[in-house]
C-alpha positions as CSV (number, residue, x, y, z in Angstrom):
1,M,-171.2,-177.4,91.0
2,K,-174.0,-175.3,92.4
3,T,-173.7,-172.1,94.4
4,S,-176.4,-171.4,96.9
5,T,-177.2,-168.4,99.0
6,E,-179.5,-170.3,101.3
7,R,-178.5,-170.0,105.0
8,S,-178.7,-173.6,106.3
9,D,-180.6,-176.8,106.7
10,M,-180.4,-177.9,103.1
11,F,-180.3,-181.6,104.1
12,E,-182.2,-183.3,106.8
13,D,-179.3,-185.7,107.6
14,R,-176.5,-187.6,105.9
15,R,-179.0,-190.2,104.4
16,D,-181.0,-187.4,102.8
17,A,-177.8,-185.8,101.5
18,G,-176.7,-189.1,100.1
19,I,-180.0,-189.7,98.3
20,K,-179.8,-186.2,96.7
21,L,-176.2,-186.6,95.8
22,A,-176.9,-190.0,94.2
23,R,-179.4,-188.4,91.8
24,A,-176.8,-185.9,90.7
25,L,-174.5,-188.8,89.8
26,N,-177.1,-190.6,87.8
27,K,-174.9,-190.7,84.6
28,Y,-172.6,-193.1,86.5
29,R,-175.4,-195.6,87.1
30,E,-174.5,-199.2,86.1
31,A,-171.1,-197.9,84.9
32,G,-169.0,-200.3,87.0
33,V,-167.6,-197.5,89.2
34,L,-166.2,-198.1,92.7
35,V,-167.7,-195.8,95.3
36,L,-165.2,-195.1,98.1
37,A,-166.5,-193.7,101.4
38,I,-164.3,-191.6,103.7
39,P,-165.3,-192.7,107.2
40,R,-166.9,-192.1,109.4
41,G,-169.1,-189.2,108.2
42,G,-169.0,-190.1,104.6
43,V,-170.3,-193.7,105.0
44,E,-174.0,-193.1,105.0
45,V,-173.8,-190.6,102.2
46,A,-171.7,-193.0,100.1
47,C,-173.9,-195.9,100.9
48,Q,-176.9,-194.1,99.3
49,V,-174.8,-193.2,96.3
50,A,-173.6,-196.8,95.8
51,K,-177.1,-198.2,96.1
52,H,-178.5,-195.8,93.5
53,L,-175.7,-196.4,91.1
54,N,-175.6,-200.2,91.7
55,A,-171.9,-199.7,92.3
56,D,-169.3,-201.5,94.3
57,F,-168.8,-199.9,97.7
58,Y,-165.8,-199.8,100.1
59,L,-164.3,-197.7,102.9
60,L,-161.1,-195.7,102.3
61,V,-159.7,-194.7,105.6
62,T,-158.2,-191.3,105.8
63,R,-157.5,-189.1,108.8
64,K,-157.1,-185.4,109.3
65,L,-153.9,-184.2,111.0
66,P,-155.1,-182.0,113.9
67,F,-153.4,-179.1,115.5
68,P,-152.5,-180.1,119.1
69,D,-154.3,-177.1,120.7
70,N,-157.3,-177.1,118.3
71,P,-158.2,-180.7,117.3
72,E,-161.2,-179.5,115.2
73,A,-158.8,-177.7,112.9
74,G,-156.2,-179.6,110.8
75,F,-153.0,-178.9,108.9
76,G,-153.2,-181.8,106.6
77,A,-154.3,-185.4,106.3
78,I,-152.9,-189.0,105.9
79,A,-154.5,-191.9,103.9
80,E,-154.2,-195.5,104.8
81,D,-151.3,-196.2,102.4
82,G,-149.3,-193.4,104.0
83,S,-150.2,-190.8,101.3
84,T,-149.9,-187.5,103.1
85,F,-151.0,-184.0,102.3
86,I,-149.8,-181.1,104.5
87,F,-150.6,-177.4,103.9
88,E,-147.5,-175.5,103.1
89,D,-147.6,-173.1,106.0
90,A,-148.0,-175.9,108.6
91,A,-144.2,-175.7,109.3
92,M,-144.6,-172.1,110.4
93,W,-146.6,-173.3,113.4
94,L,-145.4,-176.8,114.1
95,S,-141.9,-178.4,114.4
96,E,-141.0,-181.3,112.1
97,S,-140.8,-183.6,115.1
98,L,-144.2,-182.6,116.3
99,I,-145.7,-183.1,112.8
100,D,-144.1,-186.6,112.7
101,R,-145.7,-187.5,116.1
102,I,-149.1,-186.3,115.0
103,V,-148.8,-188.3,111.8
104,E,-147.9,-191.4,113.7
105,A,-150.8,-191.0,116.1
106,Q,-153.3,-190.6,113.3
107,Y,-151.8,-193.5,111.4
108,G,-152.4,-195.6,114.5
109,E,-156.1,-194.6,114.4
110,I,-156.2,-195.5,110.7
111,R,-155.0,-199.0,111.5
112,R,-157.6,-199.3,114.3
113,R,-160.4,-198.2,111.9
114,I,-159.3,-200.7,109.3
115,D,-159.3,-203.5,111.9
116,V,-162.7,-202.5,113.3
117,L,-164.6,-201.1,110.3
118,R,-163.1,-203.3,107.6
119,K,-162.2,-206.3,109.7
120,G,-158.6,-205.8,108.6
121,K,-159.3,-206.4,104.9
122,P,-157.2,-204.6,102.3
123,L,-158.5,-202.1,99.7
124,P,-159.9,-203.8,96.6
125,E,-158.0,-203.8,93.3
126,M,-158.4,-200.3,91.8
127,T,-156.1,-200.2,88.8
128,G,-157.9,-199.0,85.7
129,R,-161.2,-198.4,87.6
130,M,-163.2,-195.2,87.8
131,V,-163.7,-194.3,91.5
132,I,-166.1,-191.9,93.1
133,L,-164.8,-190.5,96.4
134,V,-167.6,-189.5,98.7
135,D,-167.6,-187.6,102.0
136,D,-170.3,-185.7,103.9
137,G,-168.7,-182.4,102.8
138,L,-165.5,-180.5,102.2
139,A,-164.2,-178.1,104.8
140,M,-160.5,-177.5,104.1
141,G,-160.4,-180.6,101.9
142,S,-157.3,-182.1,103.3
143,T,-158.7,-185.6,103.8
144,M,-160.0,-185.6,100.2
145,R,-156.6,-184.5,98.9
146,A,-154.8,-187.4,100.7
147,S,-157.5,-189.8,99.4
148,I,-156.9,-188.5,95.8
149,K,-153.2,-189.1,96.2
150,L,-153.9,-192.7,97.2
151,C,-156.1,-193.3,94.2
152,R,-153.5,-191.8,91.9
153,K,-150.9,-194.2,93.3
154,R,-153.3,-197.1,92.7
155,E,-153.5,-196.0,89.0
156,V,-157.2,-195.6,88.8
157,S,-158.6,-194.6,85.4
158,K,-160.7,-191.6,86.6
159,I,-161.5,-189.9,89.9
160,V,-164.8,-188.2,90.6
161,V,-165.2,-186.4,93.9
162,A,-168.8,-186.1,95.1
163,V,-170.0,-184.2,98.2
164,P,-173.2,-182.6,99.4
165,V,-171.5,-179.3,100.4
166,A,-168.2,-177.4,100.1
167,G,-166.8,-173.9,100.0
168,K,-166.4,-172.5,96.5
169,E,-162.6,-172.0,96.7
170,V,-161.9,-175.5,98.1
171,A,-164.3,-177.1,95.6
172,E,-162.4,-175.4,92.7
173,D,-159.0,-176.5,94.1
174,I,-160.1,-180.1,94.5
175,G,-161.8,-180.0,91.1
176,N,-158.4,-179.2,89.5
177,L,-157.0,-182.4,91.0
178,V,-159.6,-184.8,89.6
179,D,-161.6,-185.6,86.5
180,N,-164.9,-184.4,87.8
181,I,-166.3,-182.9,91.0
182,V,-170.0,-182.8,92.0
183,V,-171.0,-180.5,94.8
184,L,-174.7,-180.0,95.5
185,E,-174.4,-176.8,97.5
186,M,-171.8,-174.1,98.0
187,P,-173.3,-171.6,100.5
188,A,-172.2,-168.0,100.0
189,N,-171.3,-167.8,103.7
190,F,-169.8,-171.2,104.2
191,M,-168.4,-171.8,107.6
192,A,-168.6,-175.5,108.3
193,V,-170.0,-178.7,106.8
194,A,-172.5,-179.0,109.7
195,Q,-174.3,-175.8,108.8
196,V,-176.2,-177.4,106.0
197,Y,-177.5,-180.4,108.0
198,R,-180.5,-180.2,110.2
199,N,-179.5,-183.3,112.1
200,W,-175.7,-183.3,112.5
201,Y,-173.6,-185.4,114.9
202,D,-170.4,-187.3,115.1
203,V,-170.8,-190.8,113.6
204,S,-169.7,-193.7,115.8
205,D,-168.0,-196.9,114.8
206,E,-171.2,-198.7,115.8
207,E,-173.3,-196.7,113.4
208,V,-170.8,-197.4,110.5
209,L,-170.9,-201.1,111.3
210,A,-174.7,-201.0,111.3
211,I,-174.7,-199.3,107.9
212,L,-172.3,-201.9,106.5
213,E,-174.3,-204.8,107.9
214,K,-177.4,-203.6,106.2
215,G,-175.5,-203.4,102.9
216,C,-175.2,-200.7,100.2
217,K,-176.3,-202.7,97.2
């Protein structure tokens, strides 16, 4: 992991971040790993990683569980197999019934994304494989934690988390859950993933489908 005191604009866009992240993962090249992208923001990053490593590439659909009055903030996340991570203090702010409704709504969006982005196809066989989980950055890290839970249930051999940017504390917490973590930049004053991208925007379904159509091998 690398700590940086730079202010911002470390990456031009997600493609640039993916190319740089791929170089940092060079030891996994031709190692038969499975690169799993967390859509939608992680798809372009992971695609560049998979191409460089000559690795298998797939989408793992995970959703943040948003606070009702502040959708940008989340209290946890759910992966496509139902693996759920919820921060311990969430119950202080939300009732159990409200949490259940939010989980169900996000699981509905997961099913939609599987239908649209993966054409309804299931995850590939992962037992005994090394996986590299890729996103465009870690904020609170909830979606990554839920994704790690899914991979553990699938009995993968090793889990590597790879992201262009994260806060130091979250990176250390996630690192304790997996076999290896690669983070290119950990700004001293980290506020949001977007701060290190010159060209930042919400990725659409259409863009993800275009990336997938071009291929990541």
